matplotlib code that plots the C-alpha trace (Angstrom):
import matplotlib.pyplot as plt

x = [151.4, 148.8, 147.9, 144.1, 144.0, 144.6, 146.0, 143.7, 143.9, 142.1, 139.2, 138.9, 139.0, 136.3, 134.2, 134.5, 133.7, 130.7, 129.5, 129.8, 127.7, 125.0, 125.0, 124.6, 121.7, 120.1, 120.2, 118.9, 115.9, 115.1, 115.2, 113.7, 111.2, 110.4, 111.1, 111.7, 115.1, 113.4, 112.8, 116.4, 118.4, 118.7, 120.8, 123.6, 124.3, 125.2, 128.8, 129.7, 128.0, 129.7, 133.2, 132.8, 131.7, 134.5, 137.2, 135.9, 135.9, 139.5, 140.6, 139.0, 140.5, 143.9, 143.6, 142.4, 144.8, 147.9, 147.7, 150.5, 153.4, 156.3, 159.9, 161.8, 165.1, 166.5, 165.8, 167.5, 170.5, 170.7, 170.2, 173.0, 175.4, 174.3, 174.9, 178.5, 179.0, 177.7, 179.9, 183.0, 182.2, 183.8, 180.9, 179.1, 175.4, 175.9, 177.7, 174.6, 172.4, 174.5, 174.6, 170.8, 170.2, 172.9, 171.2, 174.3, 175.0, 171.5, 171.5, 174.8, 173.2, 170.4, 173.1, 174.9, 171.7, 171.1, 174.7, 174.1, 170.9, 171.6, 175.4, 177.7, 177.2, 178.4, 176.2, 176.3, 179.7, 181.8, 184.5, 182.0, 181.0, 184.6, 185.3, 182.1, 183.4, 186.6, 188.9, 188.8, 185.1, 182.4, 180.6, 183.8, 184.2, 180.6, 180.7, 183.7, 181.5, 178.9, 181.4, 183.0, 179.6, 178.8, 182.2, 181.8, 178.3, 179.1, 177.8, 180.3, 177.7, 176.4, 172.7, 171.9, 168.5, 169.5, 171.4, 168.6, 170.1]
y = [41.9, 41.9, 45.2, 45.4, 48.8, 48.9, 51.9, 54.8, 53.8, 50.6, 52.3, 54.9, 52.1, 50.2, 53.4, 54.1, 50.5, 50.4, 53.8, 52.5, 49.4, 51.6, 53.9, 51.0, 49.6, 53.0, 53.4, 49.9, 50.5, 53.8, 52.4, 48.9, 49.6, 53.2, 54.3, 57.9, 59.1, 60.3, 56.6, 55.6, 58.4, 56.6, 54.0, 56.6, 56.7, 52.9, 53.2, 55.9, 54.1, 50.8, 52.4, 54.2, 51.0, 49.0, 51.6, 51.9, 48.2, 47.9, 50.8, 49.3, 45.9, 47.5, 49.3, 46.3, 43.7, 45.8, 47.8, 45.9, 46.5, 45.6, 45.9, 42.7, 44.0, 40.5, 39.7, 42.9, 42.0, 38.5, 39.9, 42.4, 39.7, 37.3, 40.1, 40.5, 36.8, 36.6, 39.5, 37.6, 34.6, 32.5, 30.2, 27.6, 27.0, 23.8, 25.8, 28.1, 25.1, 23.4, 26.6, 26.9, 23.4, 23.6, 24.1, 25.2, 27.8, 29.1, 29.4, 31.3, 33.7, 34.4, 35.0, 37.3, 39.3, 39.7, 41.0, 43.3, 44.8, 44.7, 44.7, 42.3, 40.9, 37.9, 35.4, 36.8, 38.0, 37.9, 35.7, 32.9, 33.2, 33.1, 29.9, 28.1, 26.6, 24.9, 27.0, 26.0, 25.0, 26.6, 27.7, 29.4, 31.3, 32.4, 33.3, 35.5, 37.6, 37.9, 39.0, 41.5, 42.9, 43.3, 44.9, 47.3, 48.4, 48.5, 51.4, 52.5, 53.1, 49.5, 49.6, 49.8, 51.4, 53.6, 50.8, 48.6, 48.0]
z = [-4.3, -7.1, -8.6, -9.2, -10.8, -14.5, -16.4, -17.2, -20.9, -20.1, -18.5, -21.3, -24.0, -22.1, -21.8, -25.6, -26.5, -24.3, -25.6, -29.1, -28.2, -26.6, -29.6, -32.0, -29.8, -29.7, -33.5, -33.9, -31.6, -33.3, -36.8, -36.2, -33.5, -34.2, -30.6, -29.6, -28.3, -25.1, -24.1, -24.7, -23.2, -19.9, -21.6, -22.2, -18.4, -18.3, -19.7, -17.3, -14.4, -15.3, -15.5, -12.2, -10.5, -12.1, -11.2, -7.7, -7.1, -8.5, -6.3, -3.2, -3.8, -4.3, -1.0, 0.9, -0.3, -0.6, 2.6, 4.2, 1.9, 4.2, 2.9, 3.2, 4.5, 5.0, 1.4, 0.3, 2.5, 0.9, -2.6, -2.2, -1.0, -3.7, -6.3, -5.0, -5.2, -8.8, -9.9, -8.6, -10.9, -8.2, -7.7, -9.9, -10.0, -8.1, -5.4, -5.0, -4.8, -2.2, -0.2, -0.4, 1.0, 3.6, 7.0, 8.8, 6.2, 6.2, 10.0, 9.7, 7.2, 9.8, 12.4, 10.0, 9.3, 13.1, 13.4, 10.5, 12.1, 15.8, 16.0, 17.6, 21.1, 23.1, 21.3, 17.8, 16.6, 13.4, 14.9, 15.3, 11.7, 10.6, 12.6, 11.7, 8.4, 7.3, 5.1, 1.5, 1.5, -0.6, 2.6, 3.9, 0.7, 0.6, 4.3, 3.6, 1.2, 3.9, 6.5, 4.1, 3.4, 7.1, 7.7, 4.8, 6.0, 9.7, 11.8, 14.5, 17.3, 17.2, 16.4, 12.7, 12.7, 9.7, 8.0, 6.6, 3.1]

ax = plt.figure().add_subplot(projection="3d")
ax.plot(x, y, z, "-o")
ax.set_aspect("equal")
plt.show()
């Protein structure tokens, strides 16, 4: 999500710079064209007006485009498992790449997330995940981390409404 609003320091700097430009223009007009200050005082509202419009448009764009900040619980689930796998130093970069392109493993991860959120049932259960891959393969070792994570964060009553990573 892109952040449209800038820090307050940006708006203050812009205000000061634009005020300096208006002051220089006012001094130039007074000296060169011999115009009275009463004819130029309306220019002094321009920097404030410009900054208010600029800040308002940034605020409005921020509200419009970032109103749907949804939390990606599945991404957090996968990141926490990936973090455990990285800490173990058991996998090589090639292993991660192979797991990423392995369709069967990716579908098993989706099944694991469903088990993590909704609990086990007849279709989605941990035993199926354990039997899905041959022992000794990279997929089996990675799935053991997934299964351990699910078991560690299991809620006894079944539904995991409170357990969203």
